Each structure stands twice: as structure tokens, then as C-alpha cells.
N, C-alpha and C positions, 0 to 999 in steps of 0.2 A: 408417462414421464411427468414428474412433478414440475410445478412452475419454477421452483428454485433451480432445478437442473436445466430447464429450458433457458432460463435467463443466463446461467453460467456459460451456456454454449454460444450465446449471441453477443455477449459483451466481452471486451478485453479489459483487463484490470491492471492498473499501474499505480505505483506508489512513488512519491517524490523522494529522490535520493538525497543523501547528506553529502553533496559534492563539495570539493575544494578545487582551487585553481592548481593545475599541475606545476610542479617545480622540480629542478634537479636536486640531486643528493637527498632525496626524501624516500623514506621507507614506505612502500605500499604493500598491502596485503590483499588477498583475493576478495573481491566484491567492493573494494574501495572505488568510488566514482570521482572522476576529475573532469574539469572543464579546461579545454585547450583550444585556442583560436575559434571560439564560439561553437565548438562541438563537445560532446560528452562521451566519456569512455568509462568502461568498467574494467577493473584489474582482473586478469585471468591467471596471473602467475606472480607470486610474491617476489619482490625485488627492491633494490635501491636504485632510484632513477638516475639516468645519464641522458645526454643528448641523443644517444643511439636508440633509446627506447621512448623518445618523446612521442606521445600519442598523435598519430596522424602524419607525422613528418620524419621520425627517426627511421634509420635503415632497418631495424628489426622490431618496430613498435607492435606489429601484429602478434609477436610472441608473448607480449605482456598485456595487451589491451584489446578490448572488443568495443567497436563503435556502437553507441546507442542512438536511437532516433531523437531523443531529447533528454532532459534531466530526470526523467521518470524511469523507474525499473519495472519491468514486466513481472507480474506475480504469477508464478506457474502453479499447476496442479489443482486449480479451483474447479470443483464440479457441482457446487450448489451455492446459490446467491439468493438470499431472501431479504428484500427490503421491508421495513415496517414503519408505518407512519404513526406519529404521536401528536397530541395537541394538549395544551393546558388551558383551562378555562378560568376566568376570574368571575367570582360571584358578585353580581350587581344587584342582588335582591335588596329591597328596602321596604319601608312601611307602605309606599305607594304601589307595591307589586301585588297587592290584594291577595296575598297567600300563594302566589305563583312564584316559582324560582326563576330568576333571571340571571343571565350570564353573557359574557363576551369571550371570544377566543383571544387569549393573551399571548400565546406562542404556538408555533407549529414546528415539528422536527421530523427527522427520519434517521433510522439506523439500518445498518446492513449486517446480517449474519452471513458470514462467508465460510464455507467448508470445502475441504479438498484433501489431497494427499500430501503428506510430509515429503518434500522433495530434498533428497540428499544423495550426493554421489557415493556409490557403494565402495569405491576404492579409496577415495580421498577423504570422505566424510564432510565435504564442503556442502553448505546449504545453498538452496536457491536464493539468489540475491534479493529478490522481492520479498520472499517469506522472511528472510533474515532481517530485512529493514523493518518490516511490520513488527517483528518480535522486539527489536530495539526500541521502537516508538512505544510499544505497549508497556515498557518499564519506566517511562519518563513521567514527570508530573509538571503541573503548571503550564506555562506557555510552550515549553519544550515538548509537551505531549500532543501538540496539534501539528499536523502535517497535511500535505496535499495528496488527495486521491484523485485519480483520473479514470473515468469509465469511458471507453470508446464504444459508442452505440453502433448498431448494425449499419447505419448510413454513414459511418466514419466521423461523426461529430464527437468532439471531446466534451465531456461533461465533468467539470472540475469541482471538487468539494474540499473544504477543510474538515478534517476528521480527527477525533481522538480514538484511540485503539485499545481494546482489551484483547490480549493475545497470550498464548502460553509462553512461559519463560524459557529462554535459551533453547529453543527447538524441541521442547518436550512434546511428544505426540499426545493426541487426545483420545486414544483408544485403538481399537482393532484387535481382533483375536489372533491366535497363533499363526494362522495362515492368511490373515487379512493385511492389506497394505496399511501402514500406519496413517492415522487420521491427523488432520491439521485444521484448526478453525480460529476465527477471530470475530469480534464484533466491532464495527466501525460506527461511531456516532457522529453525525454531521453537526458542525457548528457554522451558523451563518447561511447565506444564500449560495446555491450552486451557480456556476457560470457555464455558458455553452459557447464553444468556439468552433 
């Protein structure tokens, strides 16, 4: 088994949702994420909100919402995860270098190539919420193109990164033959230092 497949089996992958604060008389669609009373919920049925479907407290909230662990969405279907390190050097060679090249490390970075299966409900056509969020971020530019990625390592620690994402547009698969499951992939490039909690 390749290293990428082994890593995909031992890490859990989550992407920061684009959550809003829940409110009444608001139209919600599937995979919308809301915060209500310091908890986070993902919409599982399209509706216009009332007090009866208020996440966590309404009499029929479970028909419309699913409770999340936090503001991050799980990314399903990942079966290969390949980190790659990069560094940039600054040339410091001058006349005192006596013909030898000199340099210092100017910056270090890491990116992740993530591959897996395109997850979509066969009956409804609805996408996996995590994959859909990655595809949304992959189409943005400037500061909006940066979001949070959380890797949960085998010991249960959260490793949080800010990343930009290169992903297929609007759920397009990245291959697969006639009888193969559709592929899905993205590249996440880290910006700044990761944090561990």
C-alpha cells in the first residue's frame, strides 16, 4: 500500500464551513451550515425556517438539521493524501564567497494532494458537504480563497492549517473508466504556520 493511501486511512479531514447564524424566515438549502446556541448544524432538507425547525430546540429540528462536532465539515471519500514540502532559497553569494554559491532558506511551505471518490447521492444528486465546500473555495480569489483545513491525527490532535485550494469546478470528476468509480481530487497549499490543539 502506498504512503498516500496509508496516510488517508489514519487522518480525518475537515474543511471550515461557511456558516451563518440561524434565523427564522430564512431559506436554507442542503449543506448550508448554521450556528445556533454555540452549536453547529448542517441542513439536510431544503426549507424556510420557523421556530419549529430551530436547530437543537425546535420540535422537528432533526428533520431539517444534522448536528456537527464543530464548524468544520467532514470531507468524505478520501483514499490518498500526499504531502509535499517546498522551500525557497535566497542567493547570498557575493565577491567574498570565493566562487562558492551561498544561500539562506527564505521560506518553507507544504502542499497536500488529496484524491478520492466523487461522493454524490445517486437518487438526489446531492454532493458530499465537505467536497462541495472545497469546490466552492477552489473557485474564489484573493483573501476569500483562503480557508481553514483541519487534519485530525491518529492521537486525536487537531492540526489546523490555512490553505488555498485548487479543485475541479462544480463537482466535475477527474477521471475513471466506464466501470470505475468517478475520481475526485484537489491540491491544498498551506499559507502560514499550522497550529496544534
